[in-house]
Steps between C-alpha positions, in 0.01 A plus 500: 500500500328393822253215476140607543514801270262517205675402179496681168432287194761617248718756334513554123743661259517553124743661256497571125771667294529594130858371508641184658556555870589289803126444554532181705784617732318831548181311583687291757635816664152652511355182649762508774374849588148353511599189696305618805179448301562128451765257617365162393575498128639717223483498123602695190368456146658644186500451122809378316468522120124516544488185717365522854750394765419486870695405809323450832596346830416473865686727738651846494601686185868441577433125527306470175710717268865399510775710346542239224136533399507880509804502274331254262187719479694825496341671197137527391239770446211387720468329838246463779576382851316390810562424867234312686377423847266203484207444731455174691499189283636652181873534562621311191677565173182438303356829625818706461471791258518642237240268347587416139260425218619388156225495235500515123331839529724651767767418755495698824631505854299665776594599856220590739469663842156473658200271507202464269178495697299326226768240425301209647213559257728554200706192585181291523380630163835427334514147640142433396585611146777239485796718586785331692666729755854420607528718812283593795562873471276753331778641283455208261139609457619840378727335242217284368260794470758711315574220251130434441440869435807517277357223284178698469639852453852449361592815695709465815390818674132431433547144622659618825241771565214258433650240736559755776147635468375145558694432819447663839714563804864602535753472219815694436675311224755510221463305175780429253468388140782483245452866406291668771488559873163576657438616857154490661362624831152403616223758498517554879879526516535247782865418435773748405659518156728771365671588174854622440768559238850355480662669202284400204343212693161515671460316828211412731526387862286435804694764693718796416788355705556253214545791259749658738696175516553515122570872482174544306301824507150489645246619243163445667272247665281289278150631562222277637328335206780588257656272237837629374642340183864552393657376176857450380498835318459684830132584446272501804120487480255509790149354523246504783288219638128543561386654830845601621488660845794589723352355817693195611870561564595255775580705809716218636755578230586801715468325834725204417532356148686762300863594548536830686699654215212450253247763391155364410237713327688810610522394866840442661486173693763627743317826569171314542646269766661788687163676503332184635740512793429867559127426501549216751652739751234768446234232538625386842799684649698273730813569704795267456880490502535415131317394186589181312374362171475125443758434224436574224128558471463750783809715452359795303187526714722493809700786355183702451384424855835616634495819292149591614546411868858609556571160654834372371509207262738216582541138386373230734585206273773369277365331189689199368505567125626150421191319623277355229131553447331372815150490352589203274626281782305173529296558816370772729742425784800521269376828355443652842841389626658661195396840639745446786780438252409791277465764774701537819448781753785733597493452876710804589259720302180340627559431872296722728352703213148598404469416131261605224508200263363565151404244236283511188237240597387221728356196323475198731689675787758219521795706382412807708472282810843347446666835431357657813612198706851552362498859622366399843772238538757764404379716789259746336301688764201579276407409142237712326402348165396730214374370164511715185177355356149413625419144615475231230149351494425392143644304210655659194370379165739709291837331532616540859536186710326593825429219742158338541253729673466255789877521564513879513536594865293819462194286430527334841619777732449873537805726526528454876475125458772496235716717722475247783553209261828637362620615844530872423446781751285682244394453140383749239411442135512779246145609418368452149449875469861574589627225271314641201620850586840415349340600168155657545438516125557124449216250528672200654378143527465433873289184474728293726415741783136583421359222279399772252659424162518743206422223249238226505610153609310209350323274754680196357830653606376593847352156553813318392767735637716225647467264204531752216687809616744342744586219259539714195820623344 
């Protein structure tokens, strides 16, 4: 991953089986398939003889779950897992998920992808009522609300539905108790969540690629506003939240976040990215010797551009797969220098050539500038930059870590100005119309490009974006 890209918050997974199954090892395998959605921490919760057990740690899935642990936790009926990317200031084990709650009324573990837009108000109300919160992330708020409602209703599904009707924003989540697994997707469907079968077991995952990794069969996507409850007898019951409306699927899932082999709400991520590349060529045809995608985020769009234009596609870089995650290095200079280590131009391929260079986005412009300088030093004759999304201009309040508005280059320069700043011969962004054409029947959330959000954002969140959202878990 190249520093400067927007970061996804998390990936979630859940499994329930009528018979004992390798629930924890299977969860670890699924989380490895979802690792691209979060690299800071990982966790798995399960129930052993009715007792909640959870293991969490900082780092990659392979770092947290050793073979000894997976063998120890080899057989159970229920598990939920989580991988997490933390925003600035909250990279610590305290905020790693799943979040566990043990109460006399109920024990549960909850894994959450997204961001609650009314969390600041709810947190304030809970603190004022005397509640002590142990984390800075809004997932703990969900646990508290479910337990409170459970005390009142003594019915888990009613407690979950009531809690989810009270919160607002983005939440795809899985909840485990000793005898049930519940999956929930917010009423706008901001974040993906799908359902599958593995023999008698039912599984839920942020992306279908996790089902493929287990050999599970895809059943369907969880609908926006749907609560799906599964028990140990294999029964599945669905409930709907109030005011459900399919109007908020994050379009950046298709531009960058999701794995290309995933299918989200019936849309192939791979096909969508290829179509973005085709649209880029139709939008502004440009002659060149070859097309190159910035590894790995621009590869499918580059393929589409090549297919539409007839210009051959060729690699311009070698990516060092052994380099760590540059965005967690301690300072900006170190992060920028890491780009040189991670990518190296192929001089014999680049020298004297006119190149169409395709990437998914430009955030601050730092990375694009360095990559183009690499190509110039390697002898490239021309570099024409093409971006498979519109310019970033606004924050995301729904679980994507987009930089401060003042640091987004598109808020300081027009397209020509950005082109000069990054040192390209030409620059073209994919239009919003062409981006949304990847699925004309889908109402995407495009707020990071337009400032028009499909769900209301409370003023307290807007006014304290840095303090609340960027320091949350």
